[in-house]
N, C-alpha and C positions, 0 to 999 in steps of 0.2 A: 460797484465792482462787477466785472464780467464773470460769467460762469466759467468754472474750471472743470476740466475733464481728465479722468484718469482711467487707464485700461487695466483690467484684471482678467486673468484666465482662471477658469474654474478647474481646480484639481480634484482628483478622486477624494482626497482628504476633506474637501469642502462639502461633500455630499453625505446624505443620510442613508438609512437602510432602503429607502424607496428610490434612490438614485438621483434625487434632486438636491439642490443646495439647502443645507440645514439653515433654518430661518435666522438664527443668531449670527451666522457668518456674514449676512448682508450688513450688519452693524460693523463688523470688522472691515469690510470693503469700504464702507462709508468713512470710517475712521482713517483709513489709509488715504483716501481722497482728500479729506480735510487737512491731514498732516502734510501731504505733498503740495497742496494749495498754499498753506502757510509758508512752507519752504520756498515756493515759487515767488512769493512777495517779500522774501527776505526775513521771515520770522523763523528763527531756529529755536525750537521749543526747549532743547537741552540748554542752550546758552541763556535763554530767558529764565529758566529755573536756577541755573548756577549763578548767574550774575545779578539777577533782579529778584530772585526767590519768588517768581510768579509761575503759575501754570494754568492751563485751561482744562476744565473737567466738564464732562457732559452731565447735565442735571435733569434733562428730560428728553425723551424721544417718542415721537408719534409716528409710527411706521405702518404703511399699508402694503400688503403683499398682493400683487395683481396676478402674476403668473410665475411659475418656477423656472429657474435656470438649471441646466444640467451639466454633467461632466464635460469638460473641454470647451464649453461656450466661452467666447470672448465677451466680456462685459465692459460697458462704458459707464463709469460712475461719475456723476456730476455733483458739484456743490456751488452754492452761491450764498453770500450773506444777504439776508432780506431785511434785517433790523439789528440795530445796536443800542445798547445802553451803556452807562458808565462802566458796568462790570460784566456785561454779557453780550454774546453774539447769537443771533438766530440764523440757522442755516436751513435752506431747502436743498434736499438731495434726491437724486433719482438714480436708479440702476436700470440700464437698458441693455438688451442683447444686441451685440454688434456695435454700430457706430452711434453718434449723437442723436440720430433720428430713428434708431432702432426701436424694437418692441419694448414698451414699458413693463418692467417686471416688479419694481419696488419703488415707492416714493415715501419721503419722510421729511419731517421738520424736527430739527434737533437744536437744543439750547445748550451752549457751552458757556460756563462762567469762568471768569478769571479769579483765581484764589491765591492767597499767600501759601507758598509751598510748605512753610513751617507750621502754620496754624490751621490751614484749610478753611480760612474765612474769606469772604468776598473782598476783592481788592480792585481798585480802578485799573482799567486797561490803559497802559501807557499811551499818551496822545500820538506818538509816532506810529504806533500799531493801528490805532483807530483810524488814522488818516488813510491807511492802506485799504480800508474797507469802505471808504467813500461814503 
């Protein structure tokens, strides 16, 4: 699957007392990119939960902070699936200042598991969804 890119603007509310993006907000930016990427390949997470009682949850995140972003920066958040199992997806993600070739600020590897919405237990990812991840 090709890499997906999502633009985010840093707002004042995203920054800490030092005037840089608060570290946990990068995880929010990455979540938005994964959500928009899933939407772009036809996976509506709300419908998935309501109709099939399935949802994706992050079970691990390994994040490295290289340089800080600041108020009003435009960020490019990328994501791509690098590995799949029957019940999980491994994403590599980057946050860069500016465009896709911009200065690397944050990089990470995140694992999202497919779980039953009712019992929160691992469940197989539907085959039609796995096909989207190639």
